[in-house]
C-alpha positions in Angstrom: -4.2 -7.2 -15.6 -1.5 -7.2 -12.7 0.0 -3.7 -12.2 3.0 -4.7 -12.7 2.8 -6.3 -15.7 0.8 -3.2 -17.2 3.6 -0.6 -16.9 6.1 -3.5 -18.0 3.3 -2.8 -22.0 4.5 0.7 -21.3 8.0 -0.1 -21.8 9.2 0.7 -18.5 12.0 -0.4 -16.5 11.8 -2.3 -13.6 13.1 0.8 -11.4 10.2 3.8 -12.3 7.5 0.5 -12.0 5.6 2.7 -9.0 3.9 0.1 -6.6 0.3 -1.0 -7.2 -2.6 1.7 -6.0 -4.8 -0.7 -4.2 -8.4 0.7 -2.1 -6.9 2.0 1.3 -3.4 3.0 0.4 -2.5 6.6 -2.0 -0.2 5.6 -4.6 3.2 7.1 -4.3 3.4 8.1 -8.0 0.9 10.9 -9.0 0.6 9.9 -12.4 -2.8 10.0 -12.5 -4.1 13.3 -12.5 -4.0 13.7 -16.0 -6.5 15.7 -18.2 -8.2 13.9 -20.2 -11.5 15.8 -22.3 -11.6 19.9 -23.9 -13.5 21.3 -20.9 -11.4 19.7 -18.4 -8.3 20.9 -17.7 -6.4 20.8 -14.6 -9.8 20.7 -12.7 -9.4 17.6 -11.3 -13.1 16.9 -9.8 -13.7 16.9 -13.2 -11.4 14.1 -14.3 -12.3 12.3 -10.7 -15.8 11.9 -13.0 -14.2 11.3 -16.4 -11.6 8.9 -15.3 -14.8 5.9 -14.9 -14.4 6.3 -18.8 -10.9 5.8 -19.5 -10.1 3.0 -16.5 -11.5 0.3 -19.4 -8.5 -1.9 -20.4 -10.3 -2.5 -23.4 -11.5 -0.9 -26.4 -14.8 -2.0 -27.8 -17.6 0.0 -28.2 -19.1 -0.8 -24.4 -16.2 1.2 -23.2 -18.1 4.1 -24.8 -21.0 3.5 -22.6 -18.4 3.5 -19.3 -19.9 6.7 -18.0 -19.4 7.6 -13.9 -22.9 8.0 -11.9 -21.9 11.7 -11.9 -21.2 12.5 -15.5 -25.1 14.3 -15.6 -23.3 16.5 -13.0 -20.6 17.6 -14.6 -22.2 18.8 -17.3 -24.6 21.5 -16.2 -23.3 24.7 -16.9 -22.5 24.1 -20.5 -25.6 23.7 -22.1 -27.5 26.0 -20.2 -25.8 29.1 -21.9 -27.8 27.8 -25.0 -31.1 29.1 -23.9 -30.0 32.6 -23.5 -28.6 32.6 -27.2 -32.7 32.2 -28.4 -31.5 28.1 -29.4 -34.9 25.7 -29.1 -34.1 22.8 -26.5 -35.2 20.0 -29.0 -32.0 21.5 -31.3 -30.3 21.1 -28.3 -31.5 17.5 -27.3 -31.3 16.6 -31.6 -27.3 17.6 -31.1 -26.5 15.8 -28.5 -28.0 12.6 -29.4 -26.0 13.0 -32.6 -23.4 13.8 -30.8 -23.4 11.0 -28.3 -24.0 8.4 -31.1 -21.3 9.4 -33.5 -18.8 9.5 -30.0 -20.0 5.7 -29.9 -18.8 3.9 -32.9 -15.8 5.7 -32.3 -14.7 3.3 -29.8 -13.2 0.2 -31.9 -10.3 -1.2 -33.1 -11.8 -3.3 -35.8 -12.1 -0.1 -37.8 -8.5 0.8 -38.7 -7.7 4.2 -40.5 -9.9 6.0 -42.8 -7.8 7.8 -45.4 -8.4 11.3 -45.5 -11.9 12.0 -42.9 -8.5 11.2 -40.4 -7.5 14.7 -41.6 -11.0 16.3 -40.2 -13.3 13.4 -38.2 -13.0 12.2 -34.8 -12.2 8.4 -35.8 -10.9 5.2 -34.1 -7.5 5.5 -35.1 -7.5 9.2 -33.6 -9.4 7.6 -30.5 -7.4 4.7 -29.8 -4.8 7.6 -29.1 -7.0 9.4 -26.9 -7.6 6.6 -24.4 -3.8 4.8 -24.7 -2.4 4.9 -21.7 1.2 5.1 -23.4 3.9 8.1 -22.7 2.9 9.1 -26.2 -0.4 9.4 -26.0 -1.2 11.6 -23.0 -3.6 14.5 -23.7 -3.2 13.7 -27.1 -7.0 14.4 -29.7 -9.6 15.3 -27.6 -12.0 16.0 -30.4 -14.7 13.7 -29.3 -16.3 15.1 -33.2 -14.1 17.2 -35.5 -10.5 16.4 -34.7 -9.4 19.3 -36.8 -8.9 21.6 -33.9 -6.2 19.1 -32.7 -4.4 19.7 -35.5 -4.4 23.6 -34.7 -3.7 23.7 -31.0 -1.3 20.6 -31.7 -2.9 18.1 -29.4 -2.9 15.5 -32.4 -1.2 12.6 -32.3 -1.1 10.1 -35.0 -1.7 6.5 -33.8 1.6 4.5 -34.4 1.8 1.1 -36.3 4.9 0.1 -34.6 4.1 0.7 -31.2 0.4 -0.6 -29.6 -2.0 0.9 -27.6 -2.6 0.5 -24.1 -6.0 1.1 -22.5 -6.4 2.1 -19.2 -5.7 4.7 -16.8 -1.7 5.3 -16.1 -2.8 4.2 -12.5 -4.9 1.2 -12.8 -7.4 0.4 -10.0 -6.1 -3.5 -8.8 -10.6 -3.6 -7.9 -13.5 -4.5 -9.8 -15.2 -2.6 -7.6 -17.5 0.2 -9.3 -18.1 1.6 -5.9 -14.4 2.2 -5.6 -13.5 3.2 -9.3 -16.2 5.8 -8.5 -14.7 6.8 -5.1 -10.8 5.9 -5.2 -9.2 9.1 -6.8 -10.8 11.6 -4.5 -10.2 8.9 -1.3 -6.2 8.8 -2.6 -6.2 12.6 -3.4 -7.2 13.1 0.5 -4.4 10.4 1.5 -1.8 11.8 -0.8 -2.3 15.3 0.1 -3.8 16.8 2.9 -5.9 20.5 1.9 -3.1 21.7 4.3 0.1 20.8 2.4 -1.8 21.1 -1.8 -3.8 24.8 -0.8 -7.2 23.1 -1.4 -5.4 22.4 -5.0 -6.9 18.4 -5.0 -10.0 20.0 -6.5 -8.6 22.1 -9.3 -4.8 20.1 -10.3 -5.3 18.0 -13.5 -3.4 14.7 -14.1 0.8 15.3 -14.1 3.3 13.3 -16.0 6.2 13.0 -14.0 8.9 13.1 -16.5 11.1 9.8 -16.2 8.7 7.7 -14.5 
């Protein structure tokens, strides 16, 4: 999909449509530094990995398998402490397996809302919002299994029946090159803000949404 068309689907005025990002040229609109998953707020190198998953402009079961080659690296340090608590490795592996299996089925537009289940568990409806590039979808519905945490901490957003969700990144890469999708975020960071100006914040800053853009 062309960049301009995608931005128009986001209901932006012509003057608000940023120039299309392309390899070798930094984007002028710094909108795509958003944090998406619970363990990655404002940590840019984690979003640089996870944004691969969110770059799909379609929301199908195959989207669940759209992961970065660096995915395993950013998981390091989250599960290892469980060993210190005496939890058997087999229990951890079984948990991870069921967790990934559950996350697989919520990546679909076929299944609509599921009634009372929506109050407790992550469902296709709530996860569609999580993957949306619409302004009202950003930084919402982090839960991958239980949605109650989003309801408790104020990050829950119910799917709107009268507004189409646009999937993908706010600044969608205009390339089908998978290698560029892996490294393009970092290249744009380096070009847009030097270490001298940014004070090294390229590593720590998450995604931002500039109001009015």
